[in-house]
VMD Tcl script that draws the C-alpha trace (Angstrom):
set ca {
  {70.57 -34.13 143.44}
  {67.88 -35.67 141.26}
  {65.99 -36.97 144.29}
  {66.23 -33.60 146.05}
  {64.99 -31.72 142.97}
  {62.13 -34.17 142.54}
  {61.08 -33.92 146.19}
  {61.34 -30.13 146.26}
  {59.52 -29.83 142.95}
  {56.69 -32.07 144.17}
  {56.33 -30.04 147.37}
  {56.25 -26.75 145.47}
  {53.73 -28.20 143.03}
  {51.43 -29.19 145.88}
  {51.78 -25.71 147.36}
  {50.96 -24.07 144.02}
  {48.01 -26.38 143.46}
  {46.73 -25.71 146.95}
  {46.77 -21.98 146.26}
  {45.21 -22.15 142.80}
  {42.62 -24.90 143.35}
  {39.95 -25.27 145.98}
  {39.93 -28.26 148.29}
  {37.47 -30.18 146.10}
  {39.44 -29.67 142.87}
  {42.69 -30.49 144.65}
  {41.25 -33.79 145.84}
  {40.01 -34.61 142.34}
  {43.46 -33.90 140.89}
  {45.41 -36.04 143.36}
  {43.00 -38.98 143.08}
  {43.16 -38.75 139.28}
  {46.95 -38.71 139.46}
  {47.07 -41.77 141.71}
  {44.98 -43.76 139.25}
  {46.43 -42.41 136.00}
  {50.09 -42.75 136.98}
  {49.77 -46.25 138.45}
  {50.79 -48.09 135.22}
  {53.79 -45.85 134.57}
  {54.97 -45.99 138.19}
  {54.97 -49.79 138.13}
  {56.70 -49.84 134.73}
  {59.31 -47.32 135.84}
  {60.20 -49.36 138.92}
  {60.47 -52.58 136.94}
  {62.37 -51.12 133.99}
  {64.76 -49.22 136.25}
  {65.59 -52.32 138.29}
  {65.99 -54.60 135.27}
  {67.70 -52.22 132.83}
  {70.42 -50.65 134.96}
  {72.76 -53.69 135.30}
  {72.82 -54.54 131.55}
  {73.47 -50.92 130.59}
  {76.28 -50.72 133.14}
  {77.90 -53.80 131.59}
  {77.47 -52.49 128.03}
  {78.99 -49.03 128.47}
  {81.77 -49.85 126.00}
  {79.62 -51.78 123.52}
  {77.36 -49.29 121.65}
  {75.92 -51.99 119.37}
  {74.70 -54.18 122.22}
  {73.58 -51.14 124.22}
  {71.46 -50.08 121.25}
  {69.92 -53.54 121.04}
  {69.21 -53.57 124.77}
  {67.50 -50.18 124.56}
  {65.34 -51.29 121.64}
  {64.22 -54.47 123.37}
  {63.41 -52.66 126.61}
  {61.56 -49.87 124.82}
  {59.46 -52.22 122.68}
  {58.64 -54.33 125.73}
  {57.63 -51.26 127.73}
  {55.41 -49.96 124.93}
  {53.82 -53.38 124.47}
  {52.77 -53.45 128.13}
  {52.19 -49.82 129.03}
  {50.46 -48.50 125.90}
  {47.50 -50.93 126.06}
  {47.20 -50.38 129.82}
  {47.16 -46.60 129.40}
  {44.65 -46.66 126.55}
  {42.42 -49.07 128.45}
  {42.49 -46.75 131.45}
  {41.61 -43.83 129.16}
  {38.59 -45.65 127.76}
  {37.36 -47.04 131.08}
  {37.95 -43.91 133.20}
  {34.24 -42.88 133.36}
  {33.18 -46.43 134.27}
  {35.86 -46.71 136.95}
  {34.75 -43.46 138.52}
  {31.08 -44.42 138.31}
  {31.35 -47.94 139.73}
  {34.36 -47.78 142.07}
  {34.13 -44.26 143.50}
  {31.33 -42.29 145.07}
  {29.36 -39.47 143.47}
  {31.74 -36.93 145.02}
  {34.42 -37.94 142.50}
  {32.39 -37.59 139.29}
  {34.74 -34.87 137.98}
  {37.74 -37.17 138.16}
  {37.36 -38.90 134.78}
  {38.42 -35.94 132.56}
  {41.53 -35.37 134.70}
  {42.39 -39.08 134.55}
  {42.11 -39.03 130.77}
  {44.46 -36.07 130.44}
  {47.00 -37.58 132.84}
  {46.89 -40.93 131.02}
  {48.45 -39.18 128.03}
  {51.35 -38.18 130.27}
  {52.10 -41.92 130.57}
  {52.06 -42.30 126.79}
  {54.13 -39.19 126.06}
  {56.62 -40.25 128.75}
  {57.21 -43.74 127.35}
  {60.56 -42.86 125.79}
  {61.88 -41.06 128.86}
  {60.99 -43.98 131.10}
  {63.43 -46.16 129.16}
  {66.05 -43.48 128.46}
  {66.59 -42.56 132.13}
  {67.83 -46.04 133.22}
  {70.19 -46.03 130.25}
  {71.64 -42.63 131.20}
  {72.25 -43.92 134.71}
  {73.70 -47.20 133.52}
  {76.20 -45.66 131.10}
  {77.51 -43.28 133.74}
  {75.66 -40.04 132.91}
  {73.28 -39.49 135.85}
  {73.87 -35.73 135.64}
  {71.68 -35.70 132.54}
  {68.90 -37.33 134.55}
  {69.23 -34.44 137.00}
  {68.87 -31.97 134.13}
  {65.71 -33.75 132.94}
  {64.23 -33.64 136.44}
  {65.09 -29.97 136.83}
  {63.53 -29.01 133.48}
  {60.37 -31.04 134.04}
  {59.83 -29.92 137.65}
  {60.48 -26.26 136.85}
  {58.12 -26.20 133.88}
  {55.48 -28.17 135.76}
  {55.34 -25.68 138.63}
  {55.16 -22.67 136.31}
  {52.53 -24.20 134.05}
  {50.45 -25.59 136.90}
  {50.22 -22.16 138.52}
  {48.73 -20.75 135.32}
  {46.70 -23.63 133.89}
  {45.31 -24.98 137.17}
  {44.06 -21.50 138.01}
  {42.17 -21.36 134.73}
  {41.01 -24.92 134.13}
  {41.13 -26.64 137.50}
  {42.21 -30.28 137.78}
  {42.17 -30.72 133.99}
  {44.49 -27.72 133.68}
  {46.86 -29.31 136.18}
  {46.87 -32.43 134.01}
  {47.63 -30.34 130.93}
  {50.59 -28.80 132.75}
  {51.95 -32.32 133.37}
  {51.47 -33.17 129.70}
  {53.32 -30.09 128.44}
  {56.17 -30.36 130.95}
  {56.61 -34.05 130.18}
  {56.62 -33.33 126.44}
  {59.47 -30.83 126.80}
  {61.52 -33.13 129.03}
  {60.98 -35.98 126.53}
  {62.42 -33.91 123.69}
  {65.48 -33.24 125.81}
  {65.72 -36.94 126.70}
  {65.57 -37.85 123.02}
  {68.39 -35.39 122.34}
  {70.53 -37.03 125.04}
  {69.72 -40.45 123.56}
  {70.76 -39.35 120.10}
  {74.09 -38.15 121.44}
  {74.70 -41.54 123.05}
  {73.16 -43.86 120.47}
  {72.77 -42.13 117.08}
  {70.79 -45.02 115.53}
  {68.67 -45.99 118.52}
  {65.42 -46.10 116.52}
  {66.72 -47.96 113.47}
  {64.81 -51.15 112.73}
  {62.07 -50.60 115.32}
  {59.33 -49.56 112.91}
  {57.71 -52.95 112.37}
  {57.65 -53.93 116.01}
  {56.23 -50.59 117.19}
  {53.67 -50.56 114.36}
  {52.52 -54.04 115.34}
  {52.11 -52.98 118.98}
  {50.16 -49.83 118.07}
  {47.90 -51.66 115.60}
  {47.21 -54.43 118.11}
}
mol new
graphics top color blue
foreach p $ca { graphics top sphere $p radius 0.5 }
foreach p [lrange $ca 0 end-1] q [lrange $ca 1 end] { graphics top cylinder $p $q radius 0.2 }
display resetview
């Protein structure tokens, strides 16, 4: 169900974007998305493959499941946050030196979409846990909420602000789905964030 919702949502999003953006803006948006989402796509694949088996084994051990979540989250932040921020800073240079002049409007869209990676850090580690502990239906709910909001927001914001507006729709939809993911996490692991302050502060400062 999650895969079907995601596929249908992506198709409807492309249809909406095609109606609201011209061909040039549509191309800018999709190229920006390919570049901006590359770090999170790699991280999601790796975290999903690595995290699922431990969570499945720790379904009946909340203490160890909490520890596993904390280690995976800190590791993901330590890798993905610097990559996302570096991509944000270097976006204009990447467009200038790697792409042709036709793609000069891509940098602002990349920068907006990079923040989707950062906002979605928690969800990227919560989803494998939900699957591993036997609650994939909640992953379906997250996909449904995010896809639905994304389509609605993209229709409005892309029509007004072009490719940057489409990026803003991703950011808002991801933010809402993250709040729901955090709620699901709290129901499963009430003290998931306890003791993580120093490690996360060190990563952010670095």
